[in-house]
N, CA, C, O and the ligand as a Tripos MOL2 file, in Angstrom:
@<TRIPOS>MOLECULE
protein
  313   311    79     0     0
PROTEIN
NO_CHARGES

@<TRIPOS>ATOM
      1 N          61.2630   23.8800  -55.9340 N.3       1 MET1
      2 CA         60.6600   22.5570  -56.0220 C.3       1 MET1
      3 C          59.0000   22.5890  -56.2650 C.2       1 MET1
      4 O          58.2570   23.2310  -55.5230 O.2       1 MET1
      5 N          58.6300   21.9790  -57.1570 N.am      2 ASN2
      6 CA         57.1400   22.1010  -57.5140 C.3       2 ASN2
      7 C          56.5840   20.6600  -57.3550 C.2       2 ASN2
      8 O          57.2400   19.6890  -57.7330 O.2       2 ASN2
      9 N          55.4450   20.5540  -56.8260 N.am      3 ILE3
     10 CA         54.7270   19.4320  -56.6990 C.3       3 ILE3
     11 C          53.1550   19.6510  -57.1160 C.2       3 ILE3
     12 O          52.4620   20.5730  -56.6860 O.2       3 ILE3
     13 N          52.7860   18.7990  -57.8850 N.am      4 ARG4
     14 CA         51.3330   18.9570  -58.2690 C.3       4 ARG4
     15 C          50.5310   17.5920  -57.7280 C.2       4 ARG4
     16 O          50.8440   16.4140  -57.8980 O.2       4 ARG4
     17 N          49.3970   18.1560  -57.0240 N.am      5 LEU5
     18 CA         48.4000   17.0280  -56.4410 C.3       5 LEU5
     19 C          47.2150   17.3470  -56.9680 C.2       5 LEU5
     20 O          46.5210   18.2640  -56.5280 O.2       5 LEU5
     21 N          46.9260   16.6720  -57.8710 N.am      6 GLY6
     22 CA         45.5520   16.8570  -58.8040 C.3       6 GLY6
     23 C          45.5190   18.1830  -59.5860 C.2       6 GLY6
     24 O          46.2630   18.3770  -60.5470 O.2       6 GLY6
     25 N          44.6490   19.0700  -59.1480 N.am      7 ARG7
     26 CA         44.5820   20.3020  -59.7780 C.3       7 ARG7
     27 C          45.4410   21.2830  -58.9440 C.2       7 ARG7
     28 O          45.5490   22.4250  -59.3890 O.2       7 ARG7
     29 N          46.0410   20.9810  -57.8270 N.am      8 TRP8
     30 CA         46.7540   21.9060  -57.0240 C.3       8 TRP8
     31 C          48.3320   21.8830  -57.4110 C.2       8 TRP8
     32 O          49.0500   20.8960  -57.5750 O.2       8 TRP8
     33 N          48.6100   23.0460  -57.4950 N.am      9 GLN9
     34 CA         50.1720   23.4390  -57.6720 C.3       9 GLN9
     35 C          50.7940   23.7660  -56.3830 C.2       9 GLN9
     36 O          50.3540   24.7400  -55.7710 O.2       9 GLN9
     37 N          51.6860   23.1330  -55.9290 N.am     10 VAL10
     38 CA         52.3530   23.4570  -54.6240 C.3      10 VAL10
     39 C          53.9720   23.7920  -55.2410 C.2      10 VAL10
     40 O          54.7040   23.0900  -55.9380 O.2      10 VAL10
     41 N          54.1870   25.2490  -54.6290 N.am     11 GLU11
     42 CA         55.6030   25.6920  -55.0400 C.3      11 GLU11
     43 C          56.2470   25.8140  -53.6730 C.2      11 GLU11
     44 O          55.6930   26.4920  -52.8080 O.2      11 GLU11
     45 N          57.4800   25.1390  -53.4180 N.am     12 TYR12
     46 CA         58.1020   25.4660  -52.1200 C.3      12 TYR12
     47 C          59.2860   26.2880  -52.4830 C.2      12 TYR12
     48 O          60.1170   25.9350  -53.3200 O.2      12 TYR12
     49 N          59.3240   27.4040  -51.8140 N.am     13 HIS13
     50 CA         60.5220   28.3370  -51.9540 C.3      13 HIS13
     51 C          61.2530   28.2920  -50.6390 C.2      13 HIS13
     52 O          61.0190   27.5070  -49.7200 O.2      13 HIS13
     53 N          62.1650   29.2350  -50.6680 N.am     14 GLN14
     54 CA         62.8890   29.3440  -49.2620 C.3      14 GLN14
     55 C          62.1700   29.8250  -48.1820 C.2      14 GLN14
     56 O          62.3160   29.3800  -47.0430 O.2      14 GLN14
     57 N          61.3330   30.7900  -48.5060 N.am     15 ARG15
     58 CA         60.6910   31.3990  -47.4380 C.3      15 ARG15
     59 C          59.3130   31.1450  -47.3190 C.2      15 ARG15
     60 O          58.7060   31.4940  -46.3060 O.2      15 ARG15
     61 N          58.7430   30.5520  -48.2840 N.am     16 ALA16
     62 CA         57.1980   30.3510  -48.2730 C.3      16 ALA16
     63 C          56.6870   29.2150  -49.0280 C.2      16 ALA16
     64 O          57.4470   28.7940  -49.9000 O.2      16 ALA16
     65 N          55.6180   28.6510  -48.8910 N.am     17 ILE17
     66 CA         55.0450   27.8080  -49.6320 C.3      17 ILE17
     67 C          53.8060   28.3850  -50.5470 C.2      17 ILE17
     68 O          52.8670   28.8770  -49.9200 O.2      17 ILE17
     69 N          53.7400   28.3630  -51.8700 N.am     18 HIS18
     70 CA         52.6780   28.9610  -52.6250 C.3      18 HIS18
     71 C          51.8680   27.7650  -53.1840 C.2      18 HIS18
     72 O          52.4400   26.8740  -53.8100 O.2      18 HIS18
     73 N          50.3670   27.7470  -52.9270 N.am     19 ILE19
     74 CA         49.7070   26.5310  -53.3120 C.3      19 ILE19
     75 C          48.5210   27.4970  -54.2490 C.2      19 ILE19
     76 O          47.9170   28.4520  -53.7620 O.2      19 ILE19
     77 N          48.3780   27.0740  -55.4840 N.am     20 GLN20
     78 CA         47.4170   27.5670  -56.4150 C.3      20 GLN20
     79 C          46.6410   26.3950  -57.0600 C.2      20 GLN20
     80 O          47.1890   25.3410  -57.3830 O.2      20 GLN20
     81 N          45.3940   26.6420  -57.2150 N.am     21 LYS21
     82 CA         44.4880   25.6790  -58.1190 C.3      21 LYS21
     83 C          44.8000   25.9030  -59.6030 C.2      21 LYS21
     84 O          45.1060   26.9950  -60.0810 O.2      21 LYS21
     85 N          44.6980   24.8370  -60.2320 N.am     22 GLN22
     86 CA         45.1600   24.9770  -61.7020 C.3      22 GLN22
     87 C          43.8100   24.8620  -62.5010 C.2      22 GLN22
     88 O          42.7460   24.7720  -61.8890 O.2      22 GLN22
     89 N          43.8620   24.8650  -63.8240 N.am     23 PRO23
     90 CA         42.5570   24.9090  -64.6900 C.3      23 PRO23
     91 C          42.1940   23.4300  -64.5700 C.2      23 PRO23
     92 O          43.0380   22.5600  -64.3520 O.2      23 PRO23
     93 N          40.7610   23.1730  -64.7390 N.am     24 ASP24
     94 CA         40.2680   21.9160  -64.7760 C.3      24 ASP24
     95 C          40.6480   21.2560  -65.9700 C.2      24 ASP24
     96 O          40.3920   21.8250  -67.0310 O.2      24 ASP24
     97 N          41.1880   20.2020  -65.9840 N.am     25 PRO25
     98 CA         41.5710   19.3640  -67.3620 C.3      25 PRO25
     99 C          40.3250   18.9490  -68.0690 C.2      25 PRO25
    100 O          40.4270   18.6140  -69.2490 O.2      25 PRO25
    101 N          39.0130   18.9310  -67.4080 N.am     26 LYS26
    102 CA         37.7860   18.3600  -67.8800 C.3      26 LYS26
    103 C          36.8490   19.4640  -68.4330 C.2      26 LYS26
    104 O          35.7290   19.2380  -68.8920 O.2      26 LYS26
    105 N          37.4780   20.7780  -68.3320 N.am     27 CYS27
    106 CA         36.4060   21.9590  -68.6420 C.3      27 CYS27
    107 C          36.0870   22.0190  -70.0380 C.2      27 CYS27
    108 O          36.9570   21.8350  -70.8890 O.2      27 CYS27
    109 N          35.0380   22.2340  -70.2900 N.am     28 GLN28
    110 CA         34.4130   22.0880  -71.5910 C.3      28 GLN28
    111 C          34.5930   23.3910  -72.3900 C.2      28 GLN28
    112 O          34.4520   23.4240  -73.6120 O.2      28 GLN28
    113 N          34.9020   24.4290  -71.6640 N.am     29 GLN29
    114 CA         35.3250   25.9530  -72.2850 C.3      29 GLN29
    115 C          36.8900   26.0280  -72.6180 C.2      29 GLN29
    116 O          37.2750   26.3570  -73.7390 O.2      29 GLN29
    117 N          37.6390   25.7500  -71.7310 N.am     30 CYS30
    118 CA         39.0130   25.8040  -72.0830 C.3      30 CYS30
    119 C          39.9820   24.5930  -72.4530 C.2      30 CYS30
    120 O          41.1580   24.7050  -72.8000 O.2      30 CYS30
    121 N          39.2900   23.4710  -72.3170 N.am     31 LYS31
    122 CA         39.7950   22.1580  -72.5080 C.3      31 LYS31
    123 C          41.1330   21.9140  -71.7640 C.2      31 LYS31
    124 O          42.1090   21.3470  -72.2550 O.2      31 LYS31
    125 N          41.0320   22.4640  -70.4050 N.am     32 GLY32
    126 CA         42.4400   22.3210  -69.6180 C.3      32 GLY32
    127 C          43.3320   23.2520  -69.7200 C.2      32 GLY32
    128 O          44.3090   23.2240  -68.9720 O.2      32 GLY32
    129 N          43.1570   24.3450  -70.7480 N.am     33 ASN33
    130 CA         44.4040   25.1210  -71.0680 C.3      33 ASN33
    131 C          44.3490   26.2770  -69.9810 C.2      33 ASN33
    132 O          45.4240   26.7630  -69.6300 O.2      33 ASN33
    133 N          43.1960   26.7400  -69.4390 N.am     34 GLY34
    134 CA         42.9800   27.7670  -68.6270 C.3      34 GLY34
    135 C          42.7120   29.2510  -69.4150 C.2      34 GLY34
    136 O          42.2730   30.2570  -68.8570 O.2      34 GLY34
    137 N          43.0140   29.1600  -70.5800 N.am     35 ASP35
    138 CA         42.6810   30.6810  -71.3010 C.3      35 ASP35
    139 C          41.2390   30.4280  -72.2050 C.2      35 ASP35
    140 O          40.8290   29.3090  -72.5110 O.2      35 ASP35
    141 N          40.6460   31.5630  -72.5180 N.am     36 ILE36
    142 CA         39.5390   31.6600  -73.3470 C.3      36 ILE36
    143 C          39.8510   32.6520  -74.2600 C.2      36 ILE36
    144 O          40.1660   33.7890  -73.9080 O.2      36 ILE36
    145 N          39.7700   32.2310  -75.5970 N.am     37 ALA37
    146 CA         40.0270   33.4040  -76.7110 C.3      37 ALA37
    147 C          38.9210   34.3590  -76.6750 C.2      37 ALA37
    148 O          37.7870   33.8960  -76.8030 O.2      37 ALA37
    149 N          39.0900   35.7860  -76.5020 N.am     38 ARG38
    150 CA         38.0030   36.7060  -76.4770 C.3      38 ARG38
    151 C          38.4340   37.7920  -77.7360 C.2      38 ARG38
    152 O          39.5550   37.8510  -78.2410 O.2      38 ARG38
    153 N          37.4160   38.5180  -78.0570 N.am     39 GLY39
    154 CA         37.8630   39.5030  -79.1160 C.3      39 GLY39
    155 C          37.3530   39.1130  -80.4050 C.2      39 GLY39
    156 O          36.4370   38.3150  -80.6060 O.2      39 GLY39
    157 N          38.2290   39.9370  -81.5220 N.am     40 PRO40
    158 CA         37.6840   39.5910  -82.8540 C.3      40 PRO40
    159 C          38.3600   38.4160  -83.4800 C.2      40 PRO40
    160 O          37.9510   37.9340  -84.5360 O.2      40 PRO40
    161 N          39.6630   37.8330  -82.6600 N.am     41 GLY41
    162 CA         40.1610   36.6570  -83.1790 C.3      41 GLY41
    163 C          41.3310   37.1360  -84.2640 C.2      41 GLY41
    164 O          41.7740   38.2660  -84.4660 O.2      41 GLY41
    165 N          41.6790   35.8320  -84.9040 N.am     42 VAL42
    166 CA         42.9860   36.3380  -85.8330 C.3      42 VAL42
    167 C          42.2840   37.0500  -87.1180 C.2      42 VAL42
    168 O          41.3310   36.5700  -87.7320 O.2      42 VAL42
    169 N          42.8900   38.2130  -87.3930 N.am     43 GLY43
    170 CA         42.2680   38.8540  -88.4250 C.3      43 GLY43
    171 C          43.2900   38.8770  -89.6560 C.2      43 GLY43
    172 O          44.3000   38.1740  -89.6830 O.2      43 GLY43
    173 N          42.9840   39.6070  -90.4940 N.am     44 LEU44
    174 CA         43.7590   39.9850  -91.7290 C.3      44 LEU44
    175 C          45.2150   40.4170  -91.5910 C.2      44 LEU44
    176 O          46.1540   40.0610  -92.3030 O.2      44 LEU44
    177 N          45.2350   41.1790  -90.6350 N.am     45 TYR45
    178 CA         46.7090   41.5030  -90.2370 C.3      45 TYR45
    179 C          47.4100   40.7820  -89.2040 C.2      45 TYR45
    180 O          48.3590   41.2780  -88.5980 O.2      45 TYR45
    181 N          46.9660   39.6230  -88.9900 N.am     46 GLY46
    182 CA         47.5230   38.5810  -88.0340 C.3      46 GLY46
    183 C          47.4680   39.0280  -86.4770 C.2      46 GLY46
    184 O          48.3840   38.7850  -85.6920 O.2      46 GLY46
    185 N          46.3080   39.6940  -86.1390 N.am     47 GLU47
    186 CA         46.0330   39.9450  -84.7470 C.3      47 GLU47
    187 C          45.5550   38.7110  -84.2640 C.2      47 GLU47
    188 O          44.7780   37.9430  -84.8320 O.2      47 GLU47
    189 N          46.1400   38.5820  -83.0690 N.am     48 GLU48
    190 CA         45.9030   37.3600  -82.2760 C.3      48 GLU48
    191 C          44.7390   37.8920  -81.1780 C.2      48 GLU48
    192 O          44.8120   38.9720  -80.5920 O.2      48 GLU48
    193 N          43.7170   36.9720  -81.0290 N.am     49 PRO49
    194 CA         42.7620   37.1940  -79.8680 C.3      49 PRO49
    195 C          43.3050   37.3810  -78.6800 C.2      49 PRO49
    196 O          44.3540   36.8420  -78.3270 O.2      49 PRO49
    197 N          42.4930   38.3140  -77.8430 N.am     50 ASP50
    198 CA         42.7660   38.4760  -76.4690 C.3      50 ASP50
    199 C          42.4300   37.2310  -75.5930 C.2      50 ASP50
    200 O          41.3640   36.6700  -75.8460 O.2      50 ASP50
    201 N          43.1250   36.7850  -74.7000 N.am     51 LEU51
    202 CA         43.0340   35.8000  -73.9550 C.3      51 LEU51
    203 C          42.5120   36.1730  -72.5520 C.2      51 LEU51
    204 O          42.9360   37.1680  -71.9640 O.2      51 LEU51
    205 N          41.6350   35.3970  -72.0620 N.am     52 ALA52
    206 CA         41.1400   35.7440  -70.7250 C.3      52 ALA52
    207 C          41.2100   34.6320  -69.8750 C.2      52 ALA52
    208 O          41.2550   33.5850  -70.5200 O.2      52 ALA52
    209 N          41.2360   34.4790  -68.6440 N.am     53 PRO53
    210 CA         41.2760   33.4220  -67.9580 C.3      53 PRO53
    211 C          39.9470   32.6320  -67.8780 C.2      53 PRO53
    212 O          38.9020   33.2770  -67.9580 O.2      53 PRO53
    213 N          39.9030   31.3930  -67.7370 N.am     54 CYS54
    214 CA         38.8470   30.7370  -67.7370 C.3      54 CYS54
    215 C          38.1440   30.9120  -66.2850 C.2      54 CYS54
    216 O          38.7840   31.1790  -65.2680 O.2      54 CYS54
    217 N          36.5360   30.6980  -66.3340 N.am     55 PRO55
    218 CA         36.0500   30.7200  -64.9770 C.3      55 PRO55
    219 C          36.4650   29.4450  -64.1060 C.2      55 PRO55
    220 O          36.2710   29.5190  -62.8920 O.2      55 PRO55
    221 N          36.9590   28.4120  -64.5810 N.am     56 CYS56
    222 CA         37.1430   27.1840  -63.8950 C.3      56 CYS56
    223 C          38.4300   27.3350  -62.9250 C.2      56 CYS56
    224 O          38.8090   26.3930  -62.2280 O.2      56 CYS56
    225 N          39.0530   28.5570  -62.9350 N.am     57 TRP57
    226 CA         40.2480   28.5520  -62.1010 C.3      57 TRP57
    227 C          40.6090   30.1900  -61.9460 C.2      57 TRP57
    228 O          40.1280   30.9890  -62.7500 O.2      57 TRP57
    229 N          41.3520   30.5600  -61.0270 N.am     58 ASP58
    230 CA         41.6470   32.0490  -60.7880 C.3      58 ASP58
    231 C          43.1680   32.1220  -60.7490 C.2      58 ASP58
    232 O          43.7700   31.8080  -59.7220 O.2      58 ASP58
    233 N          43.8600   32.5690  -61.9470 N.am     59 PRO59
    234 CA         45.2990   32.8450  -61.8520 C.3      59 PRO59
    235 C          45.7380   33.7060  -61.0270 C.2      59 PRO59
    236 O          46.9370   33.5950  -60.7690 O.2      59 PRO59
    237 N          45.0460   34.7260  -60.4010 N.am     60 TYR60
    238 CA         45.4280   35.6370  -59.4990 C.3      60 TYR60
    239 C          45.1520   35.2750  -58.0300 C.2      60 TYR60
    240 O          45.3340   36.1280  -57.1610 O.2      60 TYR60
    241 N          44.7820   34.2190  -57.7690 N.am     61 ARG61
    242 CA         44.5760   33.7370  -56.4130 C.3      61 ARG61
    243 C          45.4330   32.7250  -55.9980 C.2      61 ARG61
    244 O          45.5290   31.7550  -56.7500 O.2      61 ARG61
    245 N          46.1000   32.7350  -54.9320 N.am     62 SER62
    246 CA         46.9140   31.6450  -54.5190 C.3      62 SER62
    247 C          47.0070   31.7570  -52.7480 C.2      62 SER62
    248 O          46.7730   32.7390  -52.0450 O.2      62 SER62
    249 N          47.3340   30.7020  -52.4390 N.am     63 LEU63
    250 CA         47.6880   30.7700  -50.9040 C.3      63 LEU63
    251 C          49.1050   30.7360  -50.6570 C.2      63 LEU63
    252 O          49.8520   29.8860  -51.1410 O.2      63 LEU63
    253 N          49.4900   31.7340  -49.8470 N.am     64 ARG64
    254 CA         51.1750   31.7720  -49.3840 C.3      64 ARG64
    255 C          51.2500   31.5530  -48.0320 C.2      64 ARG64
    256 O          50.7770   32.3330  -47.2050 O.2      64 ARG64
    257 N          51.9150   30.3650  -47.7200 N.am     65 ILE65
    258 CA         52.1460   30.0620  -46.3150 C.3      65 ILE65
    259 C          53.5330   30.4040  -45.9220 C.2      65 ILE65
    260 O          54.4180   29.6310  -46.2870 O.2      65 ILE65
    261 N          53.8530   31.4660  -45.2210 N.am     66 PRO66
    262 CA         55.2040   31.8750  -44.7350 C.3      66 PRO66
    263 C          55.8750   30.8080  -43.9120 C.2      66 PRO66
    264 O          55.2280   30.2880  -43.0030 O.2      66 PRO66
    265 N          57.2060   30.4070  -44.1660 N.am     67 LEU67
    266 CA         57.7850   29.3940  -43.3420 C.3      67 LEU67
    267 C          58.4000   30.0270  -42.2030 C.2      67 LEU67
    268 O          58.5660   29.2940  -41.2280 O.2      67 LEU67
    269 N          58.7470   31.1380  -42.1170 N.am     68 TRP68
    270 CA         59.4000   31.8230  -40.8080 C.3      68 TRP68
    271 C          59.0890   33.2470  -40.7480 C.2      68 TRP68
    272 O          58.5220   33.7740  -41.7060 O.2      68 TRP68
    273 N          59.3910   33.8870  -39.7610 N.am     69 CYS69
    274 CA         58.9200   35.2790  -39.6340 C.3      69 CYS69
    275 C          60.1680   36.0310  -40.0930 C.2      69 CYS69
    276 O          61.3000   35.5480  -40.0940 O.2      69 CYS69
    277 N          59.8260   37.3130  -40.4970 N.am     70 LYS70
    278 CA         60.9540   38.1230  -40.8460 C.3      70 LYS70
    279 C          61.9410   38.4620  -39.5230 C.2      70 LYS70
    280 O          61.4650   38.4680  -38.3880 O.2      70 LYS70
    281 N          63.1660   38.7050  -39.7460 N.am     71 PRO71
    282 CA         63.8570   39.2420  -38.5650 C.3      71 PRO71
    283 C          63.4840   40.5560  -38.2820 C.2      71 PRO71
    284 O          63.1610   41.2650  -39.2350 O.2      71 PRO71
    285 N          63.4650   41.0600  -37.0380 N.am     72 ALA72
    286 CA         63.0680   42.3100  -36.6400 C.3      72 ALA72
    287 C          64.0500   43.3180  -37.4220 C.2      72 ALA72
    288 O          65.2310   43.0750  -37.6740 O.2      72 ALA72
    289 N          63.4170   44.3820  -37.7300 N.am     73 GLN73
    290 CA         64.3000   45.4400  -38.5050 C.3      73 GLN73
    291 C          65.1970   46.1580  -37.5740 C.2      73 GLN73
    292 O          64.8480   46.4590  -36.4320 O.2      73 GLN73
    293 N          66.3850   46.4360  -38.0880 N.am     74 GLU74
    294 CA         67.2310   47.1730  -37.2670 C.3      74 GLU74
    295 C          66.9110   48.6820  -37.3100 C.2      74 GLU74
    296 O          66.4610   49.1710  -38.3460 O.2      74 GLU74
    297 N          67.1130   49.3700  -36.3010 N.am     75 ALA75
    298 CA         66.8400   50.7620  -36.1250 C.3      75 ALA75
    299 C          68.0210   51.6090  -36.8260 C.2      75 ALA75
    300 O          69.1400   51.2760  -36.4370 O.2      75 ALA75
    301 N          67.9870   52.5020  -37.6560 N.am     76 TRP76
    302 CA         69.0340   53.1030  -38.2030 C.3      76 TRP76
    303 C          69.2950   54.2060  -36.7830 C.2      76 TRP76
    304 O          68.4890   54.5450  -35.9160 O.2      76 TRP76
    305 N          70.8300   54.5990  -36.9760 N.am     77 PRO77
    306 CA         71.3950   55.3470  -35.7670 C.3      77 PRO77
    307 C          70.8970   56.7120  -35.9030 C.2      77 PRO77
    308 O          71.0460   57.5050  -34.9730 O.2      77 PRO77
    309 N          70.2910   57.0630  -37.0380 N.am     78 PHE78
    310 CA         69.7080   58.5630  -36.9610 C.3      78 PHE78
    311 C          68.4300   58.7200  -37.6020 C.2      78 PHE78
    312 O          67.8770   59.8200  -37.6130 O.2      78 PHE78
    313 ZN         38.3910   26.1140  -68.0800 Zn       79 ZN79
@<TRIPOS>BOND
     1     1     2 1
     2     2     3 1
     3     3     4 2
     4     3     5 am
     5     5     6 1
     6     6     7 1
     7     7     8 2
     8     7     9 am
     9     9    10 1
    10    10    11 1
    11    11    12 2
    12    11    13 am
    13    13    14 1
    14    14    15 1
    15    15    16 2
    16    15    17 am
    17    17    18 1
    18    18    19 1
    19    19    20 2
    20    19    21 am
    21    21    22 1
    22    22    23 1
    23    23    24 2
    24    23    25 am
    25    25    26 1
    26    26    27 1
    27    27    28 2
    28    27    29 am
    29    29    30 1
    30    30    31 1
    31    31    32 2
    32    31    33 am
    33    33    34 1
    34    34    35 1
    35    35    36 2
    36    35    37 am
    37    37    38 1
    38    38    39 1
    39    39    40 2
    40    39    41 am
    41    41    42 1
    42    42    43 1
    43    43    44 2
    44    43    45 am
    45    45    46 1
    46    46    47 1
    47    47    48 2
    48    47    49 am
    49    49    50 1
    50    50    51 1
    51    51    52 2
    52    51    53 am
    53    53    54 1
    54    54    55 1
    55    55    56 2
    56    55    57 am
    57    57    58 1
    58    58    59 1
    59    59    60 2
    60    59    61 am
    61    61    62 1
    62    62    63 1
    63    63    64 2
    64    63    65 am
    65    65    66 1
    66    66    67 1
    67    67    68 2
    68    67    69 am
    69    69    70 1
    70    70    71 1
    71    71    72 2
    72    71    73 am
    73    73    74 1
    74    74    75 1
    75    75    76 2
    76    75    77 am
    77    77    78 1
    78    78    79 1
    79    79    80 2
    80    79    81 am
    81    81    82 1
    82    82    83 1
    83    83    84 2
    84    83    85 am
    85    85    86 1
    86    86    87 1
    87    87    88 2
    88    87    89 am
    89    89    90 1
    90    90    91 1
    91    91    92 2
    92    91    93 am
    93    93    94 1
    94    94    95 1
    95    95    96 2
    96    95    97 am
    97    97    98 1
    98    98    99 1
    99    99   100 2
   100    99   101 am
   101   101   102 1
   102   102   103 1
   103   103   104 2
   104   103   105 am
   105   105   106 1
   106   106   107 1
   107   107   108 2
   108   107   109 am
   109   109   110 1
   110   110   111 1
   111   111   112 2
   112   111   113 am
   113   113   114 1
   114   114   115 1
   115   115   116 2
   116   115   117 am
   117   117   118 1
   118   118   119 1
   119   119   120 2
   120   119   121 am
   121   121   122 1
   122   122   123 1
   123   123   124 2
   124   123   125 am
   125   125   126 1
   126   126   127 1
   127   127   128 2
   128   127   129 am
   129   129   130 1
   130   130   131 1
   131   131   132 2
   132   131   133 am
   133   133   134 1
   134   134   135 1
   135   135   136 2
   136   135   137 am
   137   137   138 1
   138   138   139 1
   139   139   140 2
   140   139   141 am
   141   141   142 1
   142   142   143 1
   143   143   144 2
   144   143   145 am
   145   145   146 1
   146   146   147 1
   147   147   148 2
   148   147   149 am
   149   149   150 1
   150   150   151 1
   151   151   152 2
   152   151   153 am
   153   153   154 1
   154   154   155 1
   155   155   156 2
   156   155   157 am
   157   157   158 1
   158   158   159 1
   159   159   160 2
   160   159   161 am
   161   161   162 1
   162   162   163 1
   163   163   164 2
   164   163   165 am
   165   165   166 1
   166   166   167 1
   167   167   168 2
   168   167   169 am
   169   169   170 1
   170   170   171 1
   171   171   172 2
   172   171   173 am
   173   173   174 1
   174   174   175 1
   175   175   176 2
   176   175   177 am
   177   177   178 1
   178   178   179 1
   179   179   180 2
   180   179   181 am
   181   181   182 1
   182   182   183 1
   183   183   184 2
   184   183   185 am
   185   185   186 1
   186   186   187 1
   187   187   188 2
   188   187   189 am
   189   189   190 1
   190   190   191 1
   191   191   192 2
   192   191   193 am
   193   193   194 1
   194   194   195 1
   195   195   196 2
   196   195   197 am
   197   197   198 1
   198   198   199 1
   199   199   200 2
   200   199   201 am
   201   201   202 1
   202   202   203 1
   203   203   204 2
   204   203   205 am
   205   205   206 1
   206   206   207 1
   207   207   208 2
   208   207   209 am
   209   209   210 1
   210   210   211 1
   211   211   212 2
   212   211   213 am
   213   213   214 1
   214   214   215 1
   215   215   216 2
   216   215   217 am
   217   217   218 1
   218   218   219 1
   219   219   220 2
   220   219   221 am
   221   221   222 1
   222   222   223 1
   223   223   224 2
   224   223   225 am
   225   225   226 1
   226   226   227 1
   227   227   228 2
   228   227   229 am
   229   229   230 1
   230   230   231 1
   231   231   232 2
   232   231   233 am
   233   233   234 1
   234   234   235 1
   235   235   236 2
   236   235   237 am
   237   237   238 1
   238   238   239 1
   239   239   240 2
   240   239   241 am
   241   241   242 1
   242   242   243 1
   243   243   244 2
   244   243   245 am
   245   245   246 1
   246   246   247 1
   247   247   248 2
   248   247   249 am
   249   249   250 1
   250   250   251 1
   251   251   252 2
   252   251   253 am
   253   253   254 1
   254   254   255 1
   255   255   256 2
   256   255   257 am
   257   257   258 1
   258   258   259 1
   259   259   260 2
   260   259   261 am
   261   261   262 1
   262   262   263 1
   263   263   264 2
   264   263   265 am
   265   265   266 1
   266   266   267 1
   267   267   268 2
   268   267   269 am
   269   269   270 1
   270   270   271 1
   271   271   272 2
   272   271   273 am
   273   273   274 1
   274   274   275 1
   275   275   276 2
   276   275   277 am
   277   277   278 1
   278   278   279 1
   279   279   280 2
   280   279   281 am
   281   281   282 1
   282   282   283 1
   283   283   284 2
   284   283   285 am
   285   285   286 1
   286   286   287 1
   287   287   288 2
   288   287   289 am
   289   289   290 1
   290   290   291 1
   291   291   292 2
   292   291   293 am
   293   293   294 1
   294   294   295 1
   295   295   296 2
   296   295   297 am
   297   297   298 1
   298   298   299 1
   299   299   300 2
   300   299   301 am
   301   301   302 1
   302   302   303 1
   303   303   304 2
   304   303   305 am
   305   305   306 1
   306   306   307 1
   307   307   308 2
   308   307   309 am
   309   309   310 1
   310   310   311 1
   311   311   312 2
@<TRIPOS>SUBSTRUCTURE
     1 MET1         2 RESIDUE 1 A MET
     2 ASN2         6 RESIDUE 1 A ASN
     3 ILE3        10 RESIDUE 1 A ILE
     4 ARG4        14 RESIDUE 1 A ARG
     5 LEU5        18 RESIDUE 1 A LEU
     6 GLY6        22 RESIDUE 1 A GLY
     7 ARG7        26 RESIDUE 1 A ARG
     8 TRP8        30 RESIDUE 1 A TRP
     9 GLN9        34 RESIDUE 1 A GLN
    10 VAL10       38 RESIDUE 1 A VAL
    11 GLU11       42 RESIDUE 1 A GLU
    12 TYR12       46 RESIDUE 1 A TYR
    13 HIS13       50 RESIDUE 1 A HIS
    14 GLN14       54 RESIDUE 1 A GLN
    15 ARG15       58 RESIDUE 1 A ARG
    16 ALA16       62 RESIDUE 1 A ALA
    17 ILE17       66 RESIDUE 1 A ILE
    18 HIS18       70 RESIDUE 1 A HIS
    19 ILE19       74 RESIDUE 1 A ILE
    20 GLN20       78 RESIDUE 1 A GLN
    21 LYS21       82 RESIDUE 1 A LYS
    22 GLN22       86 RESIDUE 1 A GLN
    23 PRO23       90 RESIDUE 1 A PRO
    24 ASP24       94 RESIDUE 1 A ASP
    25 PRO25       98 RESIDUE 1 A PRO
    26 LYS26      102 RESIDUE 1 A LYS
    27 CYS27      106 RESIDUE 1 A CYS
    28 GLN28      110 RESIDUE 1 A GLN
    29 GLN29      114 RESIDUE 1 A GLN
    30 CYS30      118 RESIDUE 1 A CYS
    31 LYS31      122 RESIDUE 1 A LYS
    32 GLY32      126 RESIDUE 1 A GLY
    33 ASN33      130 RESIDUE 1 A ASN
    34 GLY34      134 RESIDUE 1 A GLY
    35 ASP35      138 RESIDUE 1 A ASP
    36 ILE36      142 RESIDUE 1 A ILE
    37 ALA37      146 RESIDUE 1 A ALA
    38 ARG38      150 RESIDUE 1 A ARG
    39 GLY39      154 RESIDUE 1 A GLY
    40 PRO40      158 RESIDUE 1 A PRO
    41 GLY41      162 RESIDUE 1 A GLY
    42 VAL42      166 RESIDUE 1 A VAL
    43 GLY43      170 RESIDUE 1 A GLY
    44 LEU44      174 RESIDUE 1 A LEU
    45 TYR45      178 RESIDUE 1 A TYR
    46 GLY46      182 RESIDUE 1 A GLY
    47 GLU47      186 RESIDUE 1 A GLU
    48 GLU48      190 RESIDUE 1 A GLU
    49 PRO49      194 RESIDUE 1 A PRO
    50 ASP50      198 RESIDUE 1 A ASP
    51 LEU51      202 RESIDUE 1 A LEU
    52 ALA52      206 RESIDUE 1 A ALA
    53 PRO53      210 RESIDUE 1 A PRO
    54 CYS54      214 RESIDUE 1 A CYS
    55 PRO55      218 RESIDUE 1 A PRO
    56 CYS56      222 RESIDUE 1 A CYS
    57 TRP57      226 RESIDUE 1 A TRP
    58 ASP58      230 RESIDUE 1 A ASP
    59 PRO59      234 RESIDUE 1 A PRO
    60 TYR60      238 RESIDUE 1 A TYR
    61 ARG61      242 RESIDUE 1 A ARG
    62 SER62      246 RESIDUE 1 A SER
    63 LEU63      250 RESIDUE 1 A LEU
    64 ARG64      254 RESIDUE 1 A ARG
    65 ILE65      258 RESIDUE 1 A ILE
    66 PRO66      262 RESIDUE 1 A PRO
    67 LEU67      266 RESIDUE 1 A LEU
    68 TRP68      270 RESIDUE 1 A TRP
    69 CYS69      274 RESIDUE 1 A CYS
    70 LYS70      278 RESIDUE 1 A LYS
    71 PRO71      282 RESIDUE 1 A PRO
    72 ALA72      286 RESIDUE 1 A ALA
    73 GLN73      290 RESIDUE 1 A GLN
    74 GLU74      294 RESIDUE 1 A GLU
    75 ALA75      298 RESIDUE 1 A ALA
    76 TRP76      302 RESIDUE 1 A TRP
    77 PRO77      306 RESIDUE 1 A PRO
    78 PHE78      310 RESIDUE 1 A PHE
    79 ZN79       313 GROUP 0 **** ****
């Protein structure tokens, strides 16, 4: 289940809740897309530009809230 609160994306999973900040929809650099084209751009041979994340957000950073602890691991008999 996903919930969006402004710029925050909240994902509810069975074991944890993940919260991540999304790109700024008013950003001048990415226009809310979250990616900035870097590199040579589209060339003669159809190369596509490299996409880098915009500084208005960090796609690799999120908050994870575990909902319960793992059960204690069972010891193997040997
Ligand atoms: Zn941006």
